[in-house]
N, C-alpha and C positions, 0 to 999 in steps of 0.2 A: 903635968900635961893632961889636958882634958881630951878624951877620945869620944867622938860622937859618931853615930852611924851615918853612912853616906846616903844621900838622897838618890832618888831614881834618875834625876836629871844629871847629877854628877857622875853617876855610874855610867850612863849612856855616853857622856862626854869622854870619860876615861877610856871606855872601850874604843871610841872613835880615834882618840889620840894614839892608843897602843896599836891599833890597826894601821894607821897612817905611818907610824914609825917602824913598823915591822918590814922586813925586806922580802916579804912573801910575794911571789909573782903569781898572778892569776890571769887567765885569758880575759881580754877586754870584750865587753858586750857591744853589740852593734850600735846601740844608742850612744855609747861613749865614743866610739870611733867617729860617728857622724858629728858629734859635738866638737871634737878636736879638729876635724877637717874644716868645719865652719869657722872656727877661731883662726885657723891658719889662713884661710881664704880672706877673712876680714882683715887680717894684718897685711896681706900681700896686695890687696886692691889699690890702696893709695900709692904704693911704690910703683905698681904697673902703670897707673894712670899718669904719673909724672914721666916715666920712661917713654910711653907712647905719645904723650902730648908734645914732647920736645921741650921747648922753652929753655930757660937758663939751666935747669937741672937735668933736662932730658938726655940728649946725646952726649953731653959733656960728662954726665954722671957715669955713663958706661965706658966712656973713652973710646968711642968708635972713630976710626980714621975717616977723613974726608974722602969722598969719591973722586977719582981722577976726572979731569975735564975731558970732554969728548971733542975731538977735532971737528971743524966745520966740514960738512959734506962738499965735494967738489961741485962747482957750478957748471952747468952745460946748457946749451940752447937747443931747442927742438928745431929740426929742419923746417923750412918754410913749406907750407902746403901749396900745391899748385892751384891756381885759380880755376874756377869752374868756367867752362865755355859759355858764351852768351847764348841765351835761348833764341831760336829763330822767331822772327815776327810772323805770326799767322793772322791773316785777316779773315774774319768770318764773313761769309756772303751776306749782303744786306737783304733783309726780308722785308717786303712792304708790310707796313702795319695794317691790320684789318680795320676797315672803316666801320665805325659804329653805326647801327641803324639810326636813322633820324627819328626824333620823337614825333609821335603823332600830332597832327595839327590840333590846336585847341578849338573846340567848337565855338561858333559865333553865338553870342548870347545877346538878345535884344532887351534884357532887363538887368538891373543891378544884382550882383551875387547875394547881397544880404537881404533881398526881398523874399518873403515867405509866401509864395503863391504857387499854384499848380502850373506845370509847364510841360511842353511837348518836345521830345528829342527826335529830330528827323535825321536819319542816316541814309535813307534811300527814298526814291520817289521824287516828288517835286521840290527838292532841296534848293536848287539854284533859282527856281521861280519864286519860292517863298522867302529865302534868306539873302538872295543876291547872287550875281554871277561869280564864279570861281570858288564857291564854298562847297565842301563835301558833306558837312553836317552842321547842324545848328540847333540851338534851344530857342524855341519861340512860344509866345503866348497867343499867337494868331488862331490856334485851333482849340476846340473843346476836346474832351477826352475821347468821345466816339469818333470825331473827325480825325483826331491824331492817329488813332489806331487804324482807321480806315486808310489813311495815307501811308501806312507802314512804319509809323513812329512809335516811340515808347512814351508812356505817361509817367511823370514824376510829380511828387507832392511838394518839392522844394527846388529852388533854382540851383543850389549847391549839389543836390543829388543828380540833377540833369547834367550839370557841367562836369561832374566827376565820372559819370558813366557814359556820356555821349562822346 
């Protein structure tokens, strides 16, 4: 029989085997406790998922009895609510609608509105003599600027300006 010296690796392995086979009890380190707890939880998770999910293996796996059926609640009718009395008819007094003031009369114009010439607006003075009976104001080209202002009229450089202001 040939005897050779034991290598370092073999020695380490032998020490490990002897240590595992020995019945020596030593306190567990916190890392070992956590490792074993993780392994236990990893094995329990699939079982718990099946139980909670129900399905063909869920409740039948645990053998839980069926819940008893609940009897129907009794039916009853609410009493009829009394009808509300009718509201009395109240008539509001009629108020006459205020009449809107009439729009001011348009001034009488003796030239077309699109004409661009100077014009006199008469609102007082000889309005009826110049523009005709029944008129209160008018735009006329019968006066020059100085004559228009002397008669109490206003001078405008356009027919539209006179018609809008007069």
